[in-house]
Every structure is written in C-alpha cells, then in structure tokens.
C-alpha positions as CSV (number, residue, x, y, z in Angstrom):
1,M,83.2,91.3,114.3
2,Q,82.6,93.9,117.0
3,S,85.8,95.6,115.4
4,L,84.4,95.6,111.6
5,P,82.0,98.6,113.2
6,V,84.7,100.0,114.3
7,F,87.0,100.3,111.5
8,F,84.3,101.3,109.2
9,S,83.5,104.5,111.0
10,G,86.8,105.4,110.8
11,M,86.9,105.2,107.9
12,A,83.2,106.9,107.4
13,L,84.9,109.6,109.2
14,S,88.6,109.8,107.1
15,M,86.6,110.4,103.8
16,S,84.2,112.8,105.1
17,L,86.6,114.6,106.3
18,I,89.4,114.8,103.1
19,M,86.7,114.4,100.4
20,A,85.5,118.0,99.9
21,I,87.6,120.3,97.7
22,G,91.1,121.0,99.1
23,P,94.1,122.5,98.1
24,Q,95.7,118.8,98.2
25,N,93.0,117.3,96.4
26,A,93.2,120.1,93.9
27,H,96.8,119.1,93.5
28,V,95.8,115.1,92.8
29,L,93.0,116.5,90.3
30,R,95.6,118.2,88.4
31,M,98.4,115.9,88.6
32,G,95.9,113.3,87.3
33,L,94.5,115.7,84.4
34,T,98.2,116.7,82.9
35,R,99.2,113.2,83.7
36,Q,102.6,114.7,85.8
37,H,103.5,112.4,88.4
38,L,100.6,111.3,89.4
39,V,101.5,108.0,91.2
40,L,104.0,109.6,93.5
41,T,101.7,112.2,94.3
42,V,99.1,110.2,95.2
43,V,101.4,108.0,97.5
44,L,102.7,110.8,99.3
45,C,100.0,112.5,100.2
46,I,98.4,108.6,100.7
47,A,101.4,108.0,103.5
48,T,101.2,111.9,104.7
49,D,97.9,111.0,105.7
50,I,99.0,108.0,107.3
51,V,101.6,109.5,109.6
52,L,98.8,111.7,110.7
53,I,96.6,109.6,111.3
54,A,98.8,107.4,113.8
55,A,99.8,110.6,115.1
56,G,96.4,111.1,116.6
57,V,94.7,108.3,117.1
58,Y,98.4,107.0,119.1
59,G,99.7,110.0,120.9
60,F,98.5,113.1,119.1
61,A,94.7,113.6,121.0
62,A,95.8,112.8,124.2
63,V,98.6,115.2,124.4
64,G,96.6,118.3,122.9
65,G,97.6,121.2,120.4
66,L,99.9,122.9,119.4
67,P,101.1,125.6,120.9
68,D,99.9,129.3,120.2
69,K,103.3,131.0,118.4
70,V,103.8,127.1,116.4
71,Y,100.8,127.2,115.0
72,G,100.4,130.8,114.5
73,A,104.3,130.1,112.2
74,F,102.4,127.0,111.0
75,I,99.5,129.2,109.8
76,G,101.4,132.1,108.2
77,A,103.4,129.5,106.2
78,G,100.4,127.9,104.5
79,A,98.8,130.7,104.1
80,L,102.0,132.2,101.8
81,F,102.0,128.7,100.0
82,L,98.3,129.0,98.8
83,G,98.6,132.6,97.9
84,L,101.8,131.4,95.8
85,Y,100.1,128.6,94.1
86,G,97.2,130.4,93.8
87,S,99.1,132.8,91.3
88,Q,100.6,130.1,89.5
89,A,97.6,129.0,88.7
90,A,95.5,132.7,87.8
91,T,99.2,132.9,85.3
92,R,98.1,130.0,84.0
93,A,94.4,130.8,83.4
94,L,95.3,134.1,81.7
95,H,98.0,131.9,79.4
96,G,95.3,130.1,78.4
97,W,92.1,132.5,77.8
98,R,95.2,134.5,76.1
99,H,95.4,131.8,73.6
100,T,92.0,130.3,73.6
101,P,91.7,131.7,69.6
102,M,95.0,129.2,68.9
103,A,93.7,126.1,70.7
104,S,91.4,124.4,67.6
105,Q,93.7,120.8,67.7
106,P,92.5,118.2,69.5
107,G,94.6,118.2,72.8
108,H,96.1,121.4,72.5
109,A,94.3,122.4,75.7
110,A,97.1,120.5,77.4
111,A,100.0,122.1,76.0
112,V,98.5,125.8,76.4
113,S,97.7,124.8,80.4
114,Q,100.2,122.3,81.8
115,S,103.7,122.3,82.1
116,A,106.4,120.0,82.5
117,I,107.4,119.8,86.4
118,T,110.1,117.6,87.1
119,R,110.6,114.5,89.7
120,K,111.9,116.6,92.4
121,Q,109.6,119.3,91.8
122,A,106.2,116.9,91.9
123,I,107.8,115.7,95.5
124,G,108.2,119.1,96.8
125,T,104.6,120.9,95.8
126,A,102.6,117.3,96.8
127,L,104.6,117.8,100.5
128,A,104.0,121.0,100.6
129,F,100.5,120.7,100.5
130,S,100.3,117.7,102.2
131,W,101.8,119.3,105.2
132,L,102.0,123.2,104.7
133,N,97.6,122.8,104.5
134,P,97.4,123.5,108.3
135,H,93.1,122.6,108.1
136,A,94.2,119.2,106.9
137,W,96.8,118.4,108.8
138,L,95.2,119.5,112.2
139,D,91.8,118.6,111.3
140,T,92.7,114.6,110.5
141,T,94.8,114.5,113.2
142,V,92.7,116.3,115.8
143,L,89.8,115.3,115.0
144,V,90.6,111.8,113.8
145,G,92.7,111.1,116.9
146,T,90.5,112.7,119.3
147,A,87.2,110.6,117.8
148,S,89.0,107.3,118.2
149,L,89.8,107.6,122.1
150,A,85.2,107.1,121.8
151,Y,86.5,103.8,121.0
152,G,88.9,102.3,124.6
153,S,90.8,100.0,123.2
154,A,89.5,99.3,119.9
155,S,91.3,102.0,118.8
156,H,93.7,101.4,117.0
157,W,90.7,99.9,114.1
158,F,89.3,103.1,114.3
159,G,92.9,104.5,112.7
160,W,93.2,101.8,110.9
161,G,89.8,102.1,109.1
162,A,90.4,105.8,108.9
163,M,94.0,104.9,106.9
164,A,91.7,102.7,104.9
165,G,89.5,105.6,103.9
166,S,93.0,107.6,103.1
167,I,93.9,105.4,100.6
168,A,90.7,104.7,98.5
169,W,89.6,108.8,97.9
170,F,93.3,108.9,97.0
171,L,93.3,105.9,95.2
172,L,90.0,107.3,93.6
173,L,90.0,110.4,92.7
174,G,93.9,109.7,91.2
175,S,91.6,107.4,88.9
176,C,88.8,110.0,88.1
177,A,91.5,111.9,87.4
178,Y,93.6,110.3,84.7
179,W,90.8,109.1,83.1
180,L,89.5,112.3,82.1
181,G,92.7,113.9,81.3
182,A,92.8,111.6,78.2
183,R,89.1,113.5,77.3
184,M,89.5,117.3,78.1
185,H,90.7,118.7,74.7
186,S,88.8,121.9,75.3
187,S,91.0,124.1,76.4
188,K,88.1,126.1,78.1
189,L,87.6,123.9,80.3
190,W,91.4,124.0,81.7
191,V,91.1,127.7,81.9
192,W,88.1,127.1,84.1
193,L,89.9,124.6,85.9
194,D,93.1,126.6,86.7
195,A,90.6,130.2,87.4
196,A,88.8,127.9,90.0
197,I,92.0,126.6,91.7
198,A,93.3,130.0,91.9
199,L,90.1,131.5,93.6
200,M,89.8,128.7,95.9
201,M,93.7,128.6,97.2
202,W,93.3,132.3,97.2
203,G,90.2,132.1,99.3
204,L,91.9,129.6,101.9
205,A,94.6,131.5,102.1
206,G,92.9,135.2,103.3
207,W,90.6,132.7,105.4
208,L,93.8,131.3,107.0
209,V,95.5,134.8,108.2
210,W,91.7,136.1,109.1
211,S,91.9,133.3,111.5
212,L,94.9,134.3,113.8
213,F,93.4,137.4,114.1
214,R,90.1,136.5,115.7
C-alpha cells in the first residue's frame, strides 16, 4: 500500500509537466481537431514519454546532464524546427483569413485550414515534436528522474506513475480534440487557432535561442 502514494506522486508530477499547452500538445490538438492520424500521433507521443521517463528514472538522473556542445546543438535544432512549424501555421492562418468570406457552409473551415498529410509525414512530425523540443525532453527526463531518487528503492513506482500520467493525459487530450473537431464549423476559429500556434512556436523558438546566450 505504501507504493500507491509514490505511484500517484509520479503521476501528478508527470501530468503537471506536460499539461501546459506546448508544441507537442498543440500538435496533438491539431491532429485531433483535423482528425488526421490522431491515434498514431498519440501513440508516438506516449511511447516517447515512456522512453524518456524510463531514461530519467533508471539512469539519466544519476549520470548527469548533456555536454554543453551537444546541448547547444539540440537547442538549435529544436528552435529551427519550431520556427519552421510556426511559419507553416502562420501560412495556414493567412490563407484561412483571406478565404473567410467564402467559408459560409458548415465544414468548409476544415477544408480551408487543414491540408491532408501522409502517414509518413504524420510519423515524422510527431517524432520531431517529441524529440526536438529540448525543454520537454530534458524536463521530463531530468526532473522526473531526479525526483524519483527521493523515493529510493520505490523509485520504480514513481516512474510507473509518471508513465501512467503521460498515458492518461495524451488519451484525454486526443479524445477531447477529436470530439471538438466535429463541432468546429467556423473558419474564424481555425484561423485563430493557427495564429495562436504560430505565435507560440515562434515565441518558444526565440526563447530557446536566447537561452543559449544567457
């Protein structure tokens, strides 16, 4: 019974770290709203989190951080990817805005705002969001791994709880996004969603670049 509090502590920490709307969550949200490869995206995000949490709980926290040059390259790659994805979202928003007067029929918004992507593109994008977001990667691995050390021999329960928290969150987010996707019939909602995603991606990319020079 003593393992249950440790398990739920891990779950609470994991969900608190990933619950904020970040690049990975924004991508899952968009895939759910557009109903494109949602299950595949959610599975890949969950699998990545499980790998990163396991790395933190079973070794990374004890080994230490990444070398400065490797960390800098990782930050740079993440900033570049976020900047490019932000540009794509901005392009969709501008395109949707220009065509808003034409979007008078239900369901037209989705046709304007979303563009179909292949299964390979969906896999590549989901993996990029999972692995090229430095703060999600390092925070999940380092923070969860470090926190697990406080529980000694019960640290594995903490790790399993963190994994369960990740699974629960992405299943909930994907389900909610899928449910909302059938009800978003206004083109303006899609325009504002893409605009918000673009600003967030650019903001995070800029913050990552700035962090290299602090």
